[in-house]
N, CA, C and O atoms as a GROMACS GRO file, in nm:
protein
  456
    1THR      N    1   7.428   6.364   4.462
    1THR     CA    2   7.332   6.407   4.560
    1THR      C    3   7.198   6.340   4.529
    1THR      O    4   7.156   6.335   4.414
    2LEU      N    5   7.132   6.288   4.632
    2LEU     CA    6   7.002   6.223   4.615
    2LEU      C    7   6.893   6.316   4.666
    2LEU      O    8   6.904   6.372   4.775
    3PHE      N    9   6.788   6.331   4.587
    3PHE     CA   10   6.674   6.413   4.624
    3PHE      C   11   6.548   6.329   4.617
    3PHE      O   12   6.545   6.224   4.554
    4ARG      N   13   6.444   6.376   4.683
    4ARG     CA   14   6.312   6.318   4.667
    4ARG      C   15   6.216   6.428   4.627
    4ARG      O   16   6.234   6.544   4.665
    5SER      N   17   6.116   6.393   4.553
    5SER     CA   18   6.015   6.488   4.510
    5SER      C   19   5.902   6.487   4.612
    5SER      O   20   5.842   6.382   4.638
    6ASN      N   21   5.872   6.602   4.670
    6ASN     CA   22   5.765   6.614   4.769
    6ASN      C   23   5.649   6.687   4.702
    6ASN      O   24   5.655   6.809   4.683
    7ARG      N   25   5.546   6.613   4.667
    7ARG     CA   26   5.431   6.674   4.600
    7ARG      C   27   5.310   6.684   4.693
    7ARG      O   28   5.198   6.702   4.646
    8THR      N   29   5.332   6.671   4.825
    8THR     CA   30   5.222   6.681   4.919
    8THR      C   31   5.189   6.825   4.954
    8THR      O   32   5.079   6.855   4.998
    9GLU      N   33   5.284   6.914   4.934
    9GLU     CA   34   5.262   7.055   4.961
    9GLU      C   35   5.184   7.117   4.846
    9GLU      O   36   5.163   7.054   4.742
   10GLU      N   37   5.140   7.241   4.866
   10GLU     CA   38   5.070   7.312   4.760
   10GLU      C   39   5.157   7.327   4.636
   10GLU      O   40   5.110   7.318   4.523
   11GLU      N   41   5.286   7.352   4.660
   11GLU     CA   42   5.383   7.362   4.552
   11GLU      C   43   5.483   7.248   4.566
   11GLU      O   44   5.536   7.226   4.675
   12ALA      N   45   5.509   7.174   4.460
   12ALA     CA   46   5.603   7.062   4.465
   12ALA      C   47   5.744   7.112   4.494
   12ALA      O   48   5.785   7.216   4.444
   13THR      N   49   5.818   7.037   4.577
   13THR     CA   50   5.955   7.073   4.613
   13THR      C   51   6.046   6.952   4.600
   13THR      O   52   5.998   6.838   4.600
   14LEU      N   53   6.176   6.976   4.588
   14LEU     CA   54   6.277   6.871   4.594
   14LEU      C   55   6.345   6.881   4.729
   14LEU      O   56   6.386   6.990   4.771
   15GLU      N   57   6.359   6.768   4.798
   15GLU     CA   58   6.424   6.765   4.928
   15GLU      C   59   6.548   6.678   4.921
   15GLU      O   60   6.543   6.565   4.871
   16MET      N   61   6.660   6.730   4.972
   16MET     CA   62   6.786   6.656   4.969
   16MET      C   63   6.786   6.546   5.074
   16MET      O   64   6.752   6.571   5.190
   17LEU      N   65   6.823   6.425   5.033
   17LEU     CA   66   6.831   6.312   5.125
   17LEU      C   67   6.974   6.270   5.153
   17LEU      O   68   7.004   6.224   5.263
   18PHE      N   69   7.062   6.285   5.056
   18PHE     CA   70   7.202   6.239   5.069
   18PHE      C   71   7.287   6.335   4.990
   18PHE      O   72   7.263   6.356   4.871
   19SER      N   73   7.388   6.394   5.054
   19SER     CA   74   7.458   6.506   4.992
   19SER      C   75   7.589   6.471   4.922
   19SER      O   76   7.658   6.562   4.875
   20SER      N   77   7.627   6.346   4.914
   20SER     CA   78   7.751   6.310   4.845
   20SER      C   79   7.730   6.299   4.694
   20SER      O   80   7.618   6.276   4.648
   21LYS      N   81   7.839   6.315   4.619
   21LYS     CA   82   7.834   6.296   4.474
   21LYS      C   83   7.785   6.154   4.446
   21LYS      O   84   7.837   6.058   4.501
   22THR      N   85   7.685   6.143   4.359
   22THR     CA   86   7.625   6.013   4.327
   22THR      C   87   7.622   5.995   4.176
   22THR      O   88   7.574   6.083   4.104
   23THR      N   89   7.674   5.881   4.127
   23THR     CA   90   7.681   5.859   3.983
   23THR      C   91   7.591   5.747   3.932
   23THR      O   92   7.573   5.735   3.811
   24TRP      N   93   7.534   5.665   4.022
   24TRP     CA   94   7.449   5.554   3.980
   24TRP      C   95   7.355   5.520   4.094
   24TRP      O   96   7.397   5.522   4.210
   25VAL      N   97   7.229   5.488   4.065
   25VAL     CA   98   7.132   5.446   4.168
   25VAL      C   99   7.046   5.331   4.115
   25VAL      O  100   7.022   5.320   3.995
   26TYR      N  101   7.002   5.247   4.207
   26TYR     CA  102   6.908   5.139   4.176
   26TYR      C  103   6.826   5.113   4.302
   26TYR      O  104   6.882   5.105   4.412
   27CYS      N  105   6.695   5.100   4.287
   27CYS     CA  106   6.607   5.081   4.402
   27CYS      C  107   6.535   4.948   4.391
   27CYS      O  108   6.483   4.912   4.285
   28ILE      N  109   6.532   4.874   4.504
   28ILE     CA  110   6.457   4.750   4.512
   28ILE      C  111   6.412   4.731   4.657
   28ILE      O  112   6.494   4.737   4.749
   29SER      N  113   6.284   4.709   4.677
   29SER     CA  114   6.226   4.681   4.810
   29SER      C  115   6.268   4.783   4.915
   29SER      O  116   6.317   4.745   5.021
   30ASN      N  117   6.250   4.909   4.888
   30ASN     CA  118   6.281   5.018   4.982
   30ASN      C  119   6.428   5.029   5.019
   30ASN      O  120   6.463   5.092   5.119
   31VAL      N  121   6.514   4.969   4.938
   31VAL     CA  122   6.659   4.984   4.956
   31VAL      C  123   6.713   5.049   4.829
   31VAL      O  124   6.688   5.003   4.718
   32LEU      N  125   6.786   5.156   4.848
   32LEU     CA  126   6.846   5.226   4.735
   32LEU      C  127   6.996   5.198   4.735
   32LEU      O  128   7.065   5.228   4.833
   33MET      N  129   7.045   5.142   4.627
   33MET     CA  130   7.188   5.118   4.611
   33MET      C  131   7.243   5.234   4.529
   33MET      O  132   7.178   5.278   4.434
   34SER      N  133   7.361   5.283   4.564
   34SER     CA  134   7.419   5.394   4.488
   34SER      C  135   7.571   5.382   4.486
   34SER      O  136   7.633   5.324   4.574
   35ILE      N  137   7.629   5.439   4.380
   35ILE     CA  138   7.773   5.463   4.378
   35ILE      C  139   7.788   5.608   4.416
   35ILE      O  140   7.747   5.698   4.342
   36SER      N  141   7.847   5.632   4.533
   36SER     CA  142   7.853   5.768   4.588
   36SER      C  143   7.989   5.795   4.651
   36SER      O  144   8.066   5.703   4.678
   37GLY      N  145   8.015   5.922   4.675
   37GLY     CA  146   8.135   5.964   4.746
   37GLY      C  147   8.247   6.011   4.656
   37GLY      O  148   8.242   5.994   4.534
   38LYS      N  149   8.348   6.070   4.718
   38LYS     CA  150   8.463   6.121   4.643
   38LYS      C  151   8.540   6.009   4.575
   38LYS      O  152   8.592   6.027   4.465
   39THR      N  153   8.548   5.892   4.641
   39THR     CA  154   8.623   5.780   4.586
   39THR      C  155   8.532   5.674   4.523
   39THR      O  156   8.577   5.562   4.499
   40SER      N  157   8.409   5.708   4.495
   40SER     CA  158   8.312   5.618   4.429
   40SER      C  159   8.307   5.481   4.495
   40SER      O  160   8.372   5.386   4.451
   41GLN      N  161   8.228   5.472   4.602
   41GLN     CA  162   8.209   5.346   4.672
   41GLN      C  163   8.061   5.311   4.670
   41GLN      O  164   7.976   5.400   4.670
   42LEU      N  165   8.031   5.182   4.668
   42LEU     CA  166   7.894   5.136   4.668
   42LEU      C  167   7.833   5.157   4.807
   42LEU      O  168   7.894   5.121   4.908
   43HIS      N  169   7.712   5.216   4.811
   43HIS     CA  170   7.640   5.242   4.935
   43HIS      C  171   7.503   5.177   4.930
   43HIS      O  172   7.446   5.157   4.823
   44SER      N  173   7.450   5.144   5.047
   44SER     CA  174   7.315   5.093   5.062
   44SER      C  175   7.240   5.192   5.151
   44SER      O  176   7.288   5.227   5.258
   45HIS      N  177   7.121   5.237   5.107
   45HIS     CA  178   7.042   5.335   5.182
   45HIS      C  179   6.903   5.278   5.208
   45HIS      O  180   6.841   5.224   5.118
   46SER      N  181   6.855   5.291   5.330
   46SER     CA  182   6.717   5.256   5.362
   46SER      C  183   6.630   5.376   5.329
   46SER      O  184   6.639   5.479   5.396
   47LEU      N  185   6.547   5.365   5.227
   47LEU     CA  186   6.461   5.477   5.188
   47LEU      C  187   6.364   5.515   5.299
   47LEU      O  188   6.343   5.633   5.325
   48LEU      N  189   6.305   5.415   5.364
   48LEU     CA  190   6.213   5.445   5.474
   48LEU      C  191   6.286   5.516   5.588
   48LEU      O  192   6.232   5.608   5.648
   49GLY      N  193   6.408   5.472   5.616
   49GLY     CA  194   6.488   5.537   5.720
   49GLY      C  195   6.522   5.681   5.687
   49GLY      O  196   6.515   5.768   5.773
   50LEU      N  197   6.558   5.706   5.560
   50LEU     CA  198   6.589   5.843   5.518
   50LEU      C  199   6.466   5.934   5.532
   50LEU      O  200   6.478   6.046   5.580
   51TYR      N  201   6.349   5.885   5.489
   51TYR     CA  202   6.227   5.964   5.498
   51TYR      C  203   6.187   5.990   5.643
   51TYR      O  204   6.150   6.101   5.679
   52GLU      N  205   6.196   5.886   5.726
   52GLU     CA  206   6.161   5.902   5.868
   52GLU      C  207   6.257   5.998   5.938
   52GLU      O  208   6.213   6.080   6.019
   53GLN      N  209   6.386   5.990   5.907
   53GLN     CA  210   6.484   6.080   5.967
   53GLN      C  211   6.456   6.223   5.927
   53GLN      O  212   6.464   6.314   6.010
   54ALA      N  213   6.424   6.245   5.798
   54ALA     CA  214   6.394   6.381   5.751
   54ALA      C  215   6.269   6.434   5.819
   54ALA      O  216   6.263   6.551   5.856
   55LYS      N  217   6.168   6.348   5.836
   55LYS     CA  218   6.044   6.389   5.901
   55LYS      C  219   6.068   6.420   6.050
   55LYS      O  220   6.016   6.519   6.102
   56LYS      N  221   6.146   6.334   6.116
   56LYS     CA  222   6.173   6.352   6.258
   56LYS      C  223   6.253   6.479   6.283
   56LYS      O  224   6.224   6.553   6.377
   57ASP      N  225   6.353   6.505   6.200
   57ASP     CA  226   6.436   6.624   6.216
   57ASP      C  227   6.369   6.749   6.163
   57ASP      O  228   6.414   6.860   6.190
   58ASN      N  229   6.261   6.731   6.086
   58ASN     CA  230   6.187   6.843   6.028
   58ASN      C  231   6.280   6.934   5.949
   58ASN      O  232   6.276   7.057   5.964
   59ARG      N  233   6.361   6.874   5.866
   59ARG     CA  234   6.453   6.948   5.781
   59ARG      C  235   6.464   6.878   5.648
   59ARG      O  236   6.428   6.760   5.636
   60SER      N  237   6.513   6.948   5.548
   60SER     CA  238   6.520   6.889   5.415
   60SER      C  239   6.646   6.808   5.393
   60SER      O  240   6.646   6.721   5.306
   61MET      N  241   6.753   6.832   5.468
   61MET     CA  242   6.876   6.755   5.448
   61MET      C  243   6.898   6.662   5.566
   61MET      O  244   6.883   6.703   5.682
   62VAL      N  245   6.933   6.540   5.539
   62VAL     CA  246   6.959   6.441   5.642
   62VAL      C  247   7.109   6.419   5.650
   62VAL      O  248   7.173   6.389   5.549
   63HIS      N  249   7.167   6.433   5.770
   63HIS     CA  250   7.309   6.403   5.789
   63HIS      C  251   7.322   6.253   5.804
   63HIS      O  252   7.258   6.193   5.890
   64ILE      N  253   7.403   6.193   5.720
   64ILE     CA  254   7.419   6.048   5.721
   64ILE      C  255   7.562   6.015   5.760
   64ILE      O  256   7.657   6.054   5.693
   65SER      N  257   7.577   5.943   5.870
   65SER     CA  258   7.709   5.904   5.914
   65SER      C  259   7.736   5.760   5.873
   65SER      O  260   7.656   5.671   5.902
   66THR      N  261   7.846   5.738   5.806
   66THR     CA  262   7.882   5.602   5.767
   66THR      C  263   8.014   5.560   5.831
   66THR      O  264   8.081   5.469   5.781
   67HIS      N  265   8.054   5.627   5.940
   67HIS     CA  266   8.180   5.597   6.006
   67HIS      C  267   8.177   5.455   6.061
   67HIS      O  268   8.077   5.414   6.121
   68ARG      N  269   8.284   5.380   6.042
   68ARG     CA  270   8.288   5.239   6.081
   68ARG      C  271   8.284   5.217   6.232
   68ARG      O  272   8.248   5.108   6.276
   69LEU      N  273   8.319   5.317   6.313
   69LEU     CA  274   8.322   5.298   6.458
   69LEU      C  275   8.186   5.320   6.523
   69LEU      O  276   8.168   5.286   6.640
   70LEU      N  277   8.091   5.376   6.452
   70LEU     CA  278   7.957   5.398   6.508
   70LEU      C  279   7.877   5.268   6.505
   70LEU      O  280   7.901   5.183   6.419
   71PRO      N  281   7.782   5.253   6.599
   71PRO     CA  282   7.702   5.130   6.597
   71PRO      C  283   7.621   5.118   6.468
   71PRO      O  284   7.569   5.218   6.417
   72ARG      N  285   7.610   4.997   6.415
   72ARG     CA  286   7.542   4.973   6.289
   72ARG      C  287   7.395   4.932   6.309
   72ARG      O  288   7.326   4.901   6.212
   73LYS      N  289   7.346   4.933   6.433
   73LYS     CA  290   7.213   4.884   6.464
   73LYS      C  291   7.103   4.955   6.386
   73LYS      O  292   7.018   4.890   6.326
   74ASN      N  293   7.103   5.087   6.385
   74ASN     CA  294   6.998   5.164   6.319
   74ASN      C  295   7.056   5.247   6.204
   74ASN      O  296   7.015   5.362   6.185
   75THR      N  297   7.147   5.192   6.129
   75THR     CA  298   7.212   5.264   6.021
   75THR      C  299   7.114   5.286   5.906
   75THR      O  300   7.048   5.193   5.860
   76ILE      N  301   7.108   5.411   5.861
   76ILE     CA  302   7.022   5.446   5.748
   76ILE      C  303   7.096   5.421   5.618
   76ILE      O  304   7.039   5.368   5.523
   77SER      N  305   7.222   5.459   5.614
   77SER     CA  306   7.306   5.438   5.496
   77SER      C  307   7.438   5.376   5.539
   77SER      O  308   7.491   5.408   5.645
   78SER      N  309   7.490   5.287   5.457
   78SER     CA  310   7.618   5.226   5.491
   78SER      C  311   7.697   5.198   5.365
   78SER      O  312   7.642   5.173   5.258
   79LYS      N  313   7.829   5.202   5.382
   79LYS     CA  314   7.918   5.168   5.271
   79LYS      C  315   7.927   5.016   5.261
   79LYS      O  316   7.933   4.946   5.362
   80ILE      N  317   7.928   4.967   5.140
   80ILE     CA  318   7.946   4.824   5.118
   80ILE      C  319   8.096   4.796   5.121
   80ILE      O  320   8.170   4.857   5.044
   81PRO      N  321   8.142   4.707   5.209
   81PRO     CA  322   8.286   4.682   5.223
   81PRO      C  323   8.351   4.636   5.092
   81PRO      O  324   8.289   4.568   5.010
   82ASP      N  325   8.475   4.674   5.075
   82ASP     CA  326   8.559   4.631   4.963
   82ASP      C  327   8.506   4.674   4.826
   82ASP      O  328   8.523   4.602   4.728
   83THR      N  329   8.441   4.791   4.820
   83THR     CA  330   8.391   4.841   4.691
   83THR      C  331   8.446   4.980   4.659
   83THR      O  332   8.394   5.049   4.571
   84LYS      N  333   8.550   5.020   4.729
   84LYS     CA  334   8.611   5.150   4.702
   84LYS      C  335   8.666   5.153   4.559
   84LYS      O  336   8.733   5.059   4.516
   85GLY      N  337   8.638   5.260   4.488
   85GLY     CA  338   8.683   5.272   4.350
   85GLY      C  339   8.587   5.208   4.251
   85GLY      O  340   8.624   5.184   4.136
   86CYS      N  341   8.464   5.180   4.294
   86CYS     CA  342   8.365   5.118   4.206
   86CYS      C  343   8.335   5.212   4.090
   86CYS      O  344   8.301   5.329   4.111
   87ARG      N  345   8.348   5.163   3.968
   87ARG     CA  346   8.331   5.248   3.849
   87ARG      C  347   8.190   5.240   3.793
   87ARG      O  348   8.135   5.342   3.750
   88MET      N  349   8.130   5.122   3.791
   88MET     CA  350   7.994   5.108   3.738
   88MET      C  351   7.929   4.983   3.794
   88MET      O  352   7.997   4.891   3.839
   89CYS      N  353   7.796   4.981   3.791
   89CYS     CA  354   7.719   4.867   3.840
   89CYS      C  355   7.603   4.840   3.746
   89CYS      O  356   7.561   4.926   3.669
   90CYS      N  357   7.552   4.718   3.755
   90CYS     CA  358   7.428   4.684   3.686
   90CYS      C  359   7.358   4.577   3.770
   90CYS      O  360   7.421   4.512   3.854
   91VAL      N  361   7.229   4.559   3.748
   91VAL     CA  362   7.149   4.464   3.825
   91VAL      C  363   7.080   4.371   3.726
   91VAL      O  364   7.032   4.414   3.622
   92ALA      N  365   7.075   4.242   3.761
   92ALA     CA  366   7.007   4.143   3.679
   92ALA      C  367   6.927   4.051   3.771
   92ALA      O  368   6.964   4.028   3.886
   93GLN      N  369   6.816   3.999   3.718
   93GLN     CA  370   6.732   3.907   3.795
   93GLN      C  371   6.736   3.769   3.732
   93GLN      O  372   6.726   3.755   3.610
   94ASN      N  373   6.750   3.666   3.817
   94ASN     CA  374   6.738   3.528   3.774
   94ASN      C  375   6.589   3.496   3.778
   94ASN      O  376   6.532   3.484   3.887
   95PHE      N  377   6.525   3.482   3.663
   95PHE     CA  378   6.381   3.462   3.659
   95PHE      C  379   6.337   3.326   3.711
   95PHE      O  380   6.221   3.309   3.749
   96GLN      N  381   6.427   3.227   3.714
   96GLN     CA  382   6.393   3.095   3.767
   96GLN      C  383   6.382   3.098   3.918
   96GLN      O  384   6.293   3.035   3.975
   97THR      N  385   6.471   3.173   3.985
   97THR     CA  386   6.470   3.178   4.131
   97THR      C  387   6.411   3.307   4.186
   97THR      O  388   6.372   3.313   4.303
   98GLY      N  389   6.404   3.412   4.103
   98GLY     CA  390   6.354   3.541   4.148
   98GLY      C  391   6.459   3.625   4.221
   98GLY      O  392   6.429   3.735   4.266
   99CYS      N  393   6.581   3.574   4.232
   99CYS     CA  394   6.688   3.646   4.301
   99CYS      C  395   6.744   3.757   4.212
   99CYS      O  396   6.750   3.744   4.090
  100TYR      N  397   6.785   3.866   4.276
  100TYR     CA  398   6.850   3.977   4.207
  100TYR      C  399   6.999   3.973   4.237
  100TYR      O  400   7.041   3.940   4.348
  101TYR      N  401   7.079   4.006   4.136
  101TYR     CA  402   7.224   4.010   4.151
  101TYR      C  403   7.275   4.146   4.109
  101TYR      O  404   7.230   4.203   4.009
  102LEU      N  405   7.369   4.197   4.185
  102LEU     CA  406   7.433   4.324   4.156
  102LEU      C  407   7.574   4.294   4.107
  102LEU      O  408   7.648   4.222   4.174
  103CYS      N  409   7.611   4.349   3.994
  103CYS     CA  410   7.747   4.331   3.942
  103CYS      C  411   7.816   4.466   3.949
  103CYS      O  412   7.767   4.564   3.892
  104GLY      N  413   7.928   4.472   4.017
  104GLY     CA  414   8.003   4.596   4.031
  104GLY      C  415   8.142   4.583   3.971
  104GLY      O  416   8.213   4.486   3.997
  105ALA      N  417   8.180   4.682   3.889
  105ALA     CA  418   8.313   4.683   3.827
  105ALA      C  419   8.405   4.771   3.909
  105ALA      O  420   8.386   4.892   3.917
  106LEU      N  421   8.505   4.710   3.969
  106LEU     CA  422   8.606   4.783   4.044
  106LEU      C  423   8.727   4.803   3.954
  106LEU      O  424   8.726   4.761   3.839
  107GLU      N  425   8.831   4.868   4.005
  107GLU     CA  426   8.949   4.897   3.923
  107GLU      C  427   9.016   4.770   3.873
  107GLU      O  428   9.057   4.763   3.757
  108SER      N  429   9.028   4.667   3.960
  108SER     CA  430   9.099   4.546   3.918
  108SER      C  431   9.020   4.418   3.943
  108SER      O  432   9.076   4.310   3.936
  109SER      N  433   8.890   4.429   3.972
  109SER     CA  434   8.810   4.310   3.998
  109SER      C  435   8.663   4.339   3.973
  109SER      O  436   8.623   4.452   3.944
  110VAL      N  437   8.584   4.234   3.986
  110VAL     CA  438   8.439   4.244   3.971
  110VAL      C  439   8.375   4.180   4.093
  110VAL      O  440   8.422   4.077   4.141
  111ILE      N  441   8.267   4.242   4.146
  111ILE     CA  442   8.194   4.182   4.257
  111ILE      C  443   8.058   4.139   4.206
  111ILE      O  444   8.003   4.200   4.114
  112LEU      N  445   8.003   4.033   4.267
  112LEU     CA  446   7.873   3.983   4.227
  112LEU      C  447   7.795   3.938   4.351
  112LEU      O  448   7.776   3.818   4.372
  113PRO      N  449   7.749   4.034   4.434
  113PRO     CA  450   7.669   3.996   4.552
  113PRO      C  451   7.524   3.970   4.514
  113PRO      O  452   7.473   4.024   4.416
  114GLN      N  453   7.457   3.887   4.594
  114GLN     CA  454   7.315   3.858   4.571
  114GLN      C  455   7.232   3.955   4.651
  114GLN      O  456   7.110   3.950   4.647
   0.00000   0.00000   0.00000
């Protein structure tokens, strides 16, 4: 489960943003990568989209649909294809080019997207 800390109120609160089991997170440029779900799949979340959706709905929990048949135009969170069963991830930066790489360990393979 992903939460955000809201310290703008008189009393600080935690607000739920994503309700699936989450075992790993990494944030870069307002994009949050996570290993989430019952079958541990890599997800990409737009942090700005999650905050705006929570503000628009005026509620603490945001319902996130990642169904493949829905339009992907304004998707806040999406599953990364072919990462079902992802066990662990790490991120490294190439200091010569400034590019970031994500390494994901699956059951029988490794992924290395840029």
